[in-house]
N, C-alpha and C positions, 0 to 999 in steps of 0.2 A: 597218395604218396607225395610227400613234399620233396620236390627236386629243386635244387638251387643252382643257378648258372653263376659260376665263379668268375669265368673269363670267357669273353666272346670277341673274336676278331674275324677278319674275312676268311681265314683258312684254319682257325683254331677254335675249339670249344672245350671248356672244362666244366664239368657238371658234378655236383655232389649229390649223393643219394642218402636217404635216411639210414641210420645204423641198422644192421640186421637185414639189409636188402642186397648185400654183396653177392649173393648167389645168382642174382640176375645178370651180373656183370660178365660172368664167364661165357654164356652163350651169346650175349650181345657183342662182346669184343671179338669172339670168333667169327660171327657173322659180318661185323664191320671190316675185319681184316680181309675178307673175301671180296669186298667192294673194290671196283676198279679205281675210283676216285680217292680212296683212302690212302694216305701216306703213312699215318701212324694211328693206331688205336690200342690203348692199353688202360689198365686201371691200377689204382693205388688203394691199399687198405689202410695203411698207417696204423696208429695205435688203436687197439680194439675198443678202448673206453673213451678216448679223447678225440679221435678223428672220425670223420665221415668217409665212407667209400667214395672215391672220385674216379670219374671217367674222363680220359683225355682223348680227343679226336682231332686229328689234323688231316686236311684234305687238300686236293689240288683240282682246280677247275670247277668246283661246286661248293656251295656253302655247307659247312659241316652240319648245321641244323637240318638241312634238307636230307642229307645222307642219313643222319640219325633217325629222322622221322620215317623215311622209306624202310630202313632196316628194321625198326620197331614194328612197322606194319607187316613186313614180311614174316617176322617172328610170331606176331600175333596170329596171322593166317596159318602158319605152320602148326602152332600149338592148338589152334581151334580144330584143324583137321585131325590132329593126333587125338584130341578129346573125343571127337565124333567117332573115329575108328575104334577107340577104346570102348566107348559106350556100346557100339554095335557088337564087338567081341564079347563084352560082358553079358549082353542080352542073350547071345547065342549060347554062352556057357551056362546060363540059368536054365535053358530049355532042355 
């Protein structure tokens, strides 16, 4: 996935994602908004054919890229656990 950092400051990070990947932004922004150090987390979709989906993250007291990495790791762990639970349930259903 090609991610492009558009703007990076000590408390602000703006990242563009590839077109078609905007569904990732909803759970990501929801998780970011629960973080204590996050002041603002939102996304912009823009024009569906001309613009790339963009994530805006503003933090206080911690670099936004650190918060983003931690949140992405937490989401990865959550979805890995969900996949494992689903596979176990699917195996039981087959039996």
